[in-house]
C-alpha positions in Angstrom: 9.6 -15.0 13.4 9.3 -14.3 9.9 8.2 -11.0 8.3 4.7 -11.5 7.1 2.7 -9.3 5.1 -0.5 -9.1 2.9 -3.2 -6.9 1.5 -6.6 -7.1 3.4 -8.2 -5.1 0.7 -7.2 -3.2 -2.3 -8.8 -0.7 -4.7 -11.3 2.3 -4.7 -13.8 0.1 -2.8 -11.2 0.0 0.2 -7.6 -0.3 0.9 -5.7 -1.9 3.8 -2.3 -3.7 4.2 -1.2 -5.7 7.1 2.5 -6.2 8.1 3.9 -8.2 11.0 7.6 -7.5 11.8 9.7 -9.4 14.3 8.5 -6.7 16.9 5.3 -5.1 15.7 1.8 -5.6 14.0 1.1 -2.6 11.7 -2.0 -1.8 9.6 -1.5 0.8 6.7 -4.9 2.3 6.1 -8.4 0.9 6.9 -11.0 1.6 4.1 -13.4 -0.9 5.3 -16.0 -1.4 8.2 -14.7 -2.6 11.5 -16.6 -5.9 11.1 -14.8 -6.6 7.8 -11.4 -5.6 9.2 -11.9 -8.0 12.1 -12.9 -10.8 9.6 -10.1 -10.2 7.3 -7.5 -10.5 10.1 -9.2 -13.6 11.5 -9.0 -15.2 8.2 -5.2 -15.1 8.1 -4.9 -16.1 11.8 -4.3 -12.7 13.1 -6.2 -10.7 15.9 -7.2 -7.1 15.9 -6.5 -6.8 19.5 -2.7 -7.4 18.9 -2.6 -4.5 16.2 0.2 -2.1 17.5 -0.5 0.9 15.1 -2.6 2.2 12.4 -0.8 4.1 9.7 -2.9 6.4 7.5 -1.4 7.4 3.9 -4.0 10.0 3.1 -7.6 11.1 3.8 -9.4 9.6 0.8 -12.2 7.7 2.2 -11.2 4.3 0.6 -8.3 4.6 2.7 -9.7 5.9 6.3 -13.3 5.1 6.4 -12.8 2.4 9.0 -10.1 3.9 11.1 -12.5 5.7 13.5 -14.5 2.8 14.6 -11.4 0.5 15.0 -9.5 3.1 16.9 -12.6 3.5 19.2 -13.2 -0.2 19.8 -9.7 -1.4 20.1 -7.7 1.7 21.4 -5.2 1.5 18.6 -2.9 4.5 18.1 -2.9 6.4 14.7 0.1 7.9 13.1 -0.5 10.2 10.3 0.5 13.6 9.2 -0.8 16.9 10.4 -2.6 18.0 7.2 -4.0 14.3 6.5 -5.3 14.3 10.2 -7.0 17.6 9.8 -8.6 16.6 6.6 -9.9 13.3 7.8 -11.3 14.6 11.1 -14.8 14.4 9.9 -14.5 10.9 8.6 -12.8 9.7 11.8 -15.5 10.9 14.1 -15.1 11.2 17.8 -11.8 9.5 18.6 -9.3 9.9 21.6 -6.8 12.4 19.9 -4.2 11.4 22.6 -3.9 8.3 20.5 -3.0 10.2 17.4 0.8 10.6 16.7 1.9 13.1 14.1 4.5 12.2 11.7 6.5 14.0 9.0 7.6 12.8 5.5 11.3 12.2 5.6 11.5 11.5 9.4 11.4 7.9 10.6 9.6 6.9 13.7 9.3 3.6 15.7 6.3 1.3 16.6 7.8 -1.0 19.3 11.3 -2.0 17.9 10.0 -1.4 14.2 11.6 1.5 12.4 9.1 3.2 9.8 10.0 5.7 7.1 7.1 7.9 5.8 7.8 9.5 2.3 5.9 12.0 0.2 3.7 10.6 -2.6 2.6 12.7 -5.5 -1.1 12.4 -5.2 -4.1 14.8 -5.1 -4.5 14.8 -1.3 -3.4 17.3 1.4 -0.2 15.5 2.3 -0.2 11.8 1.2 2.7 9.5 2.2 4.0 6.0 1.6 5.7 3.9 4.1 8.8 1.8 4.3 8.9 -0.8 7.1 12.4 -1.8 8.1 12.8 -5.6 9.1 15.5 -7.9 9.3 14.0 -10.3 7.1 13.7 -7.7 4.5 12.1 -4.2 4.2 8.6 -3.8 2.9 7.5 -0.6 0.9 4.0 0.5 0.4 3.3 3.1 -2.4 -0.3 3.3 -3.7 -2.1 6.4 -4.9 0.7 8.1 -6.8 0.7 10.0 -10.1 4.2 9.2 -11.1 7.1 7.4 -9.7 9.1 10.3 -8.5 12.7 10.3 -7.5 11.6 10.6 -3.5 9.6 7.5 -4.0 12.3 5.7 -6.0 14.9 6.5 -3.2 12.6 5.7 -0.4 11.8 2.2 -1.9 15.3 1.5 -2.8 16.5 -2.0 -1.6 13.0 -3.0 -0.3 12.5 -6.8 -0.5 8.6 -6.4 -1.0 6.9 -3.4 -2.6 3.2 -2.9 -2.7 3.0 -1.0 -5.9 0.1 0.9 -7.6 -0.9 -0.6 -10.8 -4.3 1.5 -11.4 -5.2 1.6 -14.8 -4.7 0.3 -18.3 -4.4 3.7 -20.7 -6.5 2.3 -23.3 -9.2 1.1 -20.9 -9.2 4.4 -19.2 -9.4 6.4 -22.8 -12.2 4.3 -24.1 -14.2 3.8 -20.9 -17.2 5.6 -19.5 -15.4 8.2 -17.1 -16.0 11.8 -17.8 -13.3 13.6 -19.5 -12.2 15.6 -16.4 -11.9 12.4 -14.3 -9.9 10.8 -16.9 -7.4 13.6 -16.8 -7.3 13.5 -13.1 -6.4 9.7 -13.1 -3.8 9.9 -15.7 -2.4 13.1 -14.3 1.0 13.4 -12.6 -0.8 13.5 -9.2 -3.4 11.0 -9.9 -2.8 7.4 -10.3 0.1 5.0 -11.6 -0.7 3.1 -14.9 0.3 -0.5 -15.5 2.8 1.1 -17.9 4.3 3.3 -15.3 4.1 0.5 -12.7 6.2 -1.8 -15.1 8.9 0.8 -15.4 8.8 1.3 -11.6 9.2 -2.3 -11.2 12.4 -2.5 -13.3 14.2 0.3 -11.3 13.0 -1.5 -7.9 14.2 -4.9 -9.3 17.6 -3.4 -10.0 17.8 -2.1 -6.5 17.1 -5.4 -4.8 13.3 -5.9 -4.7 12.2 -9.6 -5.1 8.4 -9.4 -4.6 5.7 -7.1 -6.2 2.1 -6.7 -5.1 0.3 -4.8 -7.7 -2.3 -2.7 -5.9 -5.3 -0.3 -6.1 -6.3 -1.8 -9.5 -9.2 0.1 -10.8 -12.6 -1.9 -11.2 -13.4 -0.1 -14.5 -10.1 0.7 -16.0 -8.1 -2.5 -15.3 -8.0 -6.2 -15.0 -5.7 -8.2 -12.8 -4.6 -10.3 -15.7 -3.8 -7.3 -17.7 -1.8 -5.6 -14.9 0.3 -8.7 -14.4 0.9 -9.2 -18.1 2.0 -5.7 -18.6 4.4 -5.4 -15.7 5.7 -8.8 -16.2 6.4 -8.2 -20.0 8.2 -4.9 -19.1 10.5 -6.9 -16.7 11.0 -9.6 -19.2 12.4 -7.0 -21.6 15.1 -6.3 -19.1 15.8 -10.2 -18.9 13.8 -10.8 -15.7 11.4 -13.7 -15.4 8.6 -14.2 -12.9 9.1 -17.0 -10.6 12.8 -17.0 -11.2 14.0 -13.5 -10.6 11.0 -12.1 -8.7 7.5 -12.8 -7.3 4.6 -11.1 -8.4 0.8 -10.9 -7.8 -2.1 -8.6 -8.0 -4.0 -7.6 -4.9 -7.7 -8.5 -4.9 -10.5 -6.0 -4.2 -12.8 -7.8 -1.9 -10.7 -10.4 -0.1 -7.2 -11.0 1.3 -4.3 -11.3 -1.0 -1.7 -14.1 -1.0 0.7 -13.8 1.8 4.4 -12.7 1.5 6.7 -14.3 4.1 10.3 -13.0 4.5 13.1 -15.2 6.1 16.9 -14.2 6.0 17.7 -16.6 2.9 14.3 -17.0 1.3 10.8 -15.3 0.3 7.7 -17.3 0.2 4.4 -16.3 -1.5 1.5 -18.5 -0.1 
């Protein structure tokens, strides 16, 4: 079986990433309604009843708003850090806490036969993490909501074949946009969000370590544009001699619909 992944939703309206390995079906975050989640999976031929685990990166509502209802309806276990769980309790509502598994950054755990490494992200939440999913067809990394591409993040994603990487804002659009000053500073801060420029610099380092595909994620509705994010990151990679379609694959994850799908085989990677 090929490794299969896509973004179900991406952005401040809601985030969710679906990954199917050789042994497990995994959802990272669920920032949408239970109905939307079901329909999104059905649209790509998947079934919510076959999901093995929910992984939560942090407690912000655009990442966890749907997790409680999905857990209650489908009895899916949740993996998250202790601090994130405590902060998210009110949003999750009345859930079966025996289905909650506490994880720690830097300590790998398994879902069925799939190994998963959580790692710390620099973001203004209680204990935010990204995830590296190990798979024989190529590892998949998810790192959204981070203010800078820290050494921990870089090492944790090193060698991933596919990376879901935040490209939240264009600095000019942010600075000239309608947001209040304090919010602009938060977004652009070291524990806020990653700009297109910073995403391009991160992509260069990841490409050099073996990454073949980038899914630009968590794009701001007001401070970014998909075409602008793709252009900025691709031009940064081009300055290193790397061309899209030849040396790597890149796309921008949509806000309100499923993204293109990455399928990993031993000898090739497809984006469909």
